[in-house]
N, C-alpha and C positions, 0 to 999 in steps of 0.2 A: 697468289698462288690462284692456278691456271689450270681448270680439269676440263677433261670430256667424258661425255656419254653416249655410247655408242647403243643403239636400241633404246628407245624411248617406249616403256611401259607405265603401268598405271606407279609403280614401288618406284623405280628406276626417274620417274616426273616427278616424284614427289620429294627424294635425297637431293633431286639435282636443284628444286624450289630450294630446296632446305641452305642447300651449300651457297647458293648464290644470295639468298637474304642474307649472311655470313659474312660474305663479300668478297667469296671465291667467285674469278668469273669461270665462268662455265661454259662450255659449246657443248651444246646437242649438237647427233649426229642420226641418222634411220636412213632406209632403205623407201621408207615411203614419206612422199614429202606432204601428202595432208596434213600429216603427225605435226610436223616441221612447221607452216604455214598457221596451223591452230594455236601454235602456242606463239608466235606475234602477236 
């Protein structure tokens, strides 16, 4: 399964991490590039 997450807040980030841990392909998108760079 693949999901996309738009807007990376604290709760959504945690949810995305849980989905990823379960083997789901997660793509995160946010207008603040700094947030995405910190996730890498």
